[in-house]
C-alpha positions as CSV (number, residue, x, y, z in Angstrom):
1,X,-20.4,33.1,1.4
2,X,-19.3,29.6,2.1
3,X,-22.2,27.6,3.6
4,X,-21.4,24.2,5.1
5,X,-24.4,22.3,6.4
6,X,-25.4,22.2,10.1
7,X,-24.0,18.9,11.5
8,X,-26.5,16.2,11.9
9,X,-27.2,14.3,15.1
10,X,-24.5,16.0,17.1
11,X,-25.9,15.0,20.5
12,X,-26.1,11.4,19.5
13,X,-22.6,11.5,18.0
14,X,-21.1,12.9,21.2
15,X,-23.1,10.4,23.4
16,X,-21.9,7.3,21.5
17,X,-18.4,8.4,20.3
18,X,-16.7,10.0,23.2
19,X,-15.8,7.4,25.8
20,X,-12.9,9.3,27.4
21,X,-11.7,12.9,27.2
22,X,-8.1,11.9,26.9
23,X,-8.7,9.9,23.8
24,X,-7.7,10.5,20.1
25,X,-10.7,11.0,17.9
26,X,-10.7,10.8,14.1
27,X,-13.2,12.7,11.9
28,X,-12.9,11.0,8.5
29,X,-15.3,13.5,6.8
30,X,-14.2,16.8,8.2
31,X,-16.2,19.0,5.8
32,X,-16.8,22.4,7.4
33,X,-15.8,21.1,10.8
34,X,-19.3,21.1,12.4
35,X,-19.0,17.7,14.1
36,X,-15.3,18.2,14.8
37,X,-16.0,21.5,16.6
38,X,-18.5,19.8,18.9
39,X,-16.1,16.9,19.6
40,X,-13.1,19.1,20.4
41,X,-15.2,21.2,22.7
42,X,-15.9,18.0,24.7
43,X,-12.4,16.7,24.9
44,X,-10.3,19.9,25.0
45,X,-7.6,20.2,26.3
46,X,-7.0,16.6,27.3
47,X,-7.9,14.9,24.0
48,X,-6.7,15.1,20.4
49,X,-8.8,15.5,17.2
50,X,-7.6,14.5,13.7
51,X,-9.7,15.7,10.8
52,X,-9.5,14.4,7.3
53,X,-11.0,15.6,4.0
54,X,-10.0,15.4,0.4
55,X,-11.6,18.8,-0.5
56,X,-9.1,21.6,-0.1
57,X,-11.8,24.2,0.2
58,X,-13.4,22.4,3.1
59,X,-10.0,22.0,4.8
60,X,-9.4,25.8,4.7
61,X,-12.8,26.5,6.1
62,X,-12.5,23.9,8.9
63,X,-9.0,25.1,9.8
64,X,-10.4,28.6,10.4
65,X,-13.4,27.3,12.4
66,X,-11.2,25.2,14.7
67,X,-8.4,27.7,15.1
68,X,-9.1,28.3,18.9
69,X,-8.2,24.6,19.5
70,X,-5.3,24.3,17.0
71,X,-2.9,23.0,19.6
72,X,-5.1,19.8,19.9
73,X,-6.3,19.6,16.3
74,X,-4.5,18.0,13.3
75,X,-6.0,18.6,9.9
76,X,-4.9,16.6,6.9
77,X,-5.8,16.5,3.2
78,X,-6.4,12.8,2.7
79,X,-8.9,10.2,1.4
80,X,-10.1,8.1,4.3
81,X,-8.9,4.9,2.7
82,X,-5.4,5.9,3.8
83,X,-6.1,5.7,7.5
84,X,-3.4,3.2,8.5
85,X,-0.6,5.0,6.6
86,X,-1.8,8.4,7.7
87,X,-2.0,7.6,11.4
88,X,1.5,5.9,11.2
89,X,2.9,9.0,9.6
90,X,1.4,11.1,12.4
91,X,2.9,8.7,15.0
92,X,-0.3,7.1,16.3
93,X,-1.0,3.4,16.4
94,X,-4.6,3.5,17.6
95,X,-7.5,5.9,18.1
96,X,-10.4,6.1,20.6
97,X,-13.2,6.9,18.2
98,X,-13.9,7.3,14.5
99,X,-16.7,9.3,12.8
100,X,-17.9,9.1,9.2
101,X,-20.6,11.6,8.1
102,X,-21.2,10.6,4.5
103,X,-22.7,12.5,1.6
104,X,-22.3,16.1,0.4
105,X,-22.0,19.4,2.3
106,X,-24.3,22.3,1.5
107,X,-21.2,24.1,0.1
108,X,-20.4,21.4,-2.4
109,X,-24.0,21.4,-3.6
110,X,-24.3,25.2,-3.8
111,X,-20.9,25.9,-5.2
112,X,-21.6,26.3,-8.9
113,X,-18.3,25.1,-10.4
114,X,-18.5,21.7,-8.7
115,X,-21.5,20.5,-10.7
116,X,-23.1,18.4,-8.0
117,X,-26.5,19.9,-8.4
118,X,-28.9,20.1,-11.3
119,X,-30.8,23.2,-9.8
120,X,-28.3,25.5,-11.5
121,X,-26.6,25.2,-14.9
122,X,-23.0,24.2,-14.1
123,X,-20.3,22.1,-15.8
124,X,-20.6,18.4,-14.9
125,X,-17.8,17.7,-12.5
126,X,-18.8,16.1,-9.1
127,X,-15.2,15.5,-7.9
128,X,-14.7,15.6,-4.2
129,X,-11.0,15.9,-4.7
130,X,-10.3,18.6,-7.3
131,X,-6.8,17.3,-7.9
132,X,-8.3,14.3,-9.7
133,X,-8.8,14.3,-13.4
134,X,-11.7,11.8,-13.6
135,X,-15.1,13.7,-13.6
136,X,-18.8,13.3,-14.5
137,X,-18.3,14.8,-17.9
138,X,-15.9,12.0,-18.8
139,X,-18.4,9.3,-17.7
140,X,-21.4,10.8,-19.4
141,X,-19.6,11.3,-22.7
142,X,-17.4,8.1,-22.9
143,X,-19.0,5.3,-21.0
144,X,-20.9,2.7,-23.1
145,X,-24.6,2.5,-23.0
146,X,-24.3,-0.7,-20.9
147,X,-21.8,0.9,-18.5
148,X,-24.1,3.9,-18.0
149,X,-27.3,1.9,-17.3
150,X,-25.4,-0.4,-14.9
151,X,-24.1,2.5,-12.7
152,X,-27.5,4.3,-12.9
153,X,-29.2,1.1,-11.8
154,X,-26.6,0.0,-9.2
155,X,-25.7,3.3,-7.6
156,X,-28.9,5.3,-8.2
157,X,-31.4,2.5,-8.1
158,X,-33.0,4.2,-11.1
159,X,-35.9,2.3,-12.7
160,X,-35.5,3.9,-16.1
161,X,-31.7,3.4,-16.3
162,X,-31.7,1.7,-19.6
163,X,-33.8,4.3,-21.3
164,X,-31.8,7.2,-19.8
165,X,-28.5,5.6,-20.9
166,X,-29.8,5.0,-24.4
167,X,-30.9,8.7,-24.7
168,X,-27.6,9.9,-23.4
169,X,-25.6,7.9,-26.0
170,X,-27.9,9.1,-28.8
171,X,-27.6,12.7,-27.7
172,X,-23.9,12.8,-27.4
173,X,-23.4,11.7,-31.0
174,X,-24.7,15.1,-32.0
175,X,-23.5,17.2,-29.1
176,X,-21.2,16.6,-26.0
177,X,-23.1,16.7,-22.7
178,X,-21.2,19.3,-20.7
179,X,-23.6,20.8,-18.2
180,X,-25.9,19.8,-15.4
181,X,-29.0,21.3,-17.0
182,X,-28.3,19.4,-20.3
183,X,-28.1,16.1,-18.5
184,X,-31.0,16.8,-16.2
185,X,-33.2,17.7,-19.2
186,X,-32.4,14.4,-20.9
187,X,-33.4,12.5,-17.7
188,X,-36.6,14.6,-17.4
189,X,-37.5,13.8,-21.0
190,X,-37.4,10.1,-20.2
191,X,-39.5,10.5,-17.1
192,X,-42.0,12.6,-19.0
193,X,-42.5,9.8,-21.5
194,X,-43.3,7.3,-18.7
195,X,-44.6,9.3,-15.8
196,X,-46.4,12.1,-17.6
197,X,-44.8,14.8,-15.4
198,X,-45.9,13.1,-12.2
199,X,-43.1,12.6,-9.7
200,X,-42.3,13.3,-6.1
201,X,-38.6,14.1,-6.4
202,X,-36.7,15.6,-9.4
203,X,-36.2,12.9,-12.1
204,X,-32.4,13.6,-12.2
205,X,-31.8,13.0,-8.5
206,X,-30.9,9.3,-8.8
207,X,-28.8,9.7,-11.9
208,X,-26.8,12.5,-10.3
209,X,-26.3,10.4,-7.2
210,X,-25.0,7.5,-9.3
211,X,-22.6,9.7,-11.2
212,X,-21.2,11.2,-8.0
213,X,-20.7,7.8,-6.5
214,X,-18.9,6.6,-9.6
215,X,-16.7,9.6,-9.9
216,X,-15.5,9.4,-6.3
217,X,-15.6,5.6,-6.0
218,X,-17.6,6.2,-2.8
219,X,-19.0,2.8,-2.0
220,X,-15.8,0.8,-2.6
221,X,-13.9,3.4,-0.7
222,X,-16.3,3.2,2.2
223,X,-16.1,-0.6,2.5
224,X,-12.3,-0.5,2.7
225,X,-12.3,2.5,5.1
226,X,-14.7,1.0,7.6
227,X,-12.5,-2.1,8.0
228,X,-9.3,0.0,8.2
229,X,-11.0,2.2,10.8
230,X,-11.9,-0.7,13.0
231,X,-8.3,-2.1,12.8
232,X,-7.1,1.2,14.1
233,X,-9.5,1.4,17.1
234,X,-8.2,0.7,20.6
235,X,-10.2,-1.8,22.7
236,X,-13.6,-0.2,23.7
237,X,-13.0,2.4,21.0
238,X,-16.1,3.2,18.9
239,X,-17.0,3.9,15.3
240,X,-20.1,6.0,14.2
241,X,-21.3,6.2,10.7
242,X,-24.0,8.7,9.5
243,X,-25.4,7.8,6.1
244,X,-28.0,9.5,3.9
245,X,-29.1,6.8,1.4
246,X,-29.8,3.1,1.5
247,X,-26.6,2.0,-0.3
248,X,-24.3,3.6,2.3
249,X,-26.4,2.3,5.1
250,X,-26.5,-1.2,3.7
251,X,-22.7,-1.2,3.5
252,X,-22.4,0.0,7.1
253,X,-24.9,-2.6,8.3
254,X,-23.4,-5.6,6.5
255,X,-19.8,-4.6,7.3
256,X,-20.5,-4.3,11.0
257,X,-22.3,-7.7,10.9
258,X,-19.4,-9.3,9.2
259,X,-16.9,-7.9,11.7
260,X,-19.2,-8.9,14.6
261,X,-19.2,-12.5,13.4
262,X,-16.7,-14.4,15.6
263,X,-16.3,-17.1,12.8
264,X,-14.9,-14.5,10.5
265,X,-12.9,-12.7,13.2
266,X,-9.2,-11.8,12.7
267,X,-8.0,-11.4,16.3
268,X,-6.5,-8.0,17.2
269,X,-7.8,-6.6,13.8
270,X,-11.5,-6.8,13.5
271,X,-14.1,-7.7,16.1
272,X,-16.9,-5.4,17.1
273,X,-19.9,-5.4,19.2
274,X,-22.8,-3.6,17.4
275,X,-24.3,-1.0,19.7
276,X,-27.1,0.0,17.3
277,X,-29.1,-3.1,16.4
278,X,-31.4,-0.8,14.4
279,X,-30.4,2.6,12.9
280,X,-30.4,5.6,15.1
281,X,-32.5,8.5,13.7
282,X,-32.5,12.2,14.4
283,X,-35.3,13.6,16.5
284,X,-38.4,15.1,15.0
285,X,-37.3,18.5,16.3
286,X,-34.0,18.3,14.5
287,X,-35.6,17.2,11.3
288,X,-37.9,20.3,11.5
289,X,-35.0,22.6,12.1
290,X,-32.5,20.9,9.7
291,X,-34.0,19.6,6.4
292,X,-30.8,17.6,5.7
293,X,-31.4,15.4,8.7
294,X,-34.6,13.9,7.3
295,X,-32.8,11.0,5.6
296,X,-30.0,10.5,8.1
297,X,-29.3,7.2,9.8
298,X,-26.5,6.4,12.3
299,X,-24.9,3.1,13.1
300,X,-22.5,2.5,16.0
301,X,-20.1,-0.3,16.8
302,X,-17.5,-0.9,19.5
303,X,-14.1,-2.6,19.3
304,X,-13.9,-5.6,21.6
305,X,-11.0,-7.6,23.1
306,X,-10.2,-10.9,21.4
307,X,-11.0,-12.8,24.6
308,X,-14.5,-11.4,24.7
309,X,-15.3,-13.1,21.4
310,X,-14.6,-16.6,22.7
311,X,-17.1,-16.1,25.5
312,X,-20.0,-15.4,23.2
């Protein structure tokens, strides 16, 4: 059975994102439709919801979940870097609110052929968009040692990135690294050498994170998408970003600060007021009920009029 995760911080999302019921709201990470379902319940029948995802399996699930509101829901297979073109093709120039809920769904982690998790033995894949050819197997078996340790260090913040990269290159000379278990064992072997089997999280966690980010170009895509999303917001429109690790949160924080700086402002394009000076966290009750919420952080910004900038 398909199992998409319980949406995180739904009450906070609704509170910050929905400023009017007749608005147009864009869910850039539709997934199983959890947040979208709550948003459309709030704005139906006056508002419109547009949901994007590059995962065809997620789109099919969400379409069924939202079928009772289909006259006010548009679902599109798209990467969220294509916001401007996508909205123009749909006939819309601006939207009232934009939501990004980053990271993986429970379905993507649990679905064996996708290769996101090292808990089961699956082929190394990690593609969000299954129509793409570039996957984790290609990276692990073709990237140079230097390229591997750089992505493990940059995207995974892995302290043993050099040793792990060195062992991967040595191993693949004898046998291609095809499966999640094979790769996870190599990483664990490095940790066992230095940490003597003492660790709080699985040793392969950061390496798998780094590979997933590289396969899907997640961080570069996010930077571009945030700026595009703000351009498409109407005045007083809002953007909410839920992230699950420090790299994503850092991008959201610095991108908002850059767009809130009046010296860097491009009038009528960027220009935001940051509504969350510090990250917004889920409640303790939610964390107890939904384990995935434990690492979540949300940041919120509001589009401002150009004339408001000159007054600051």
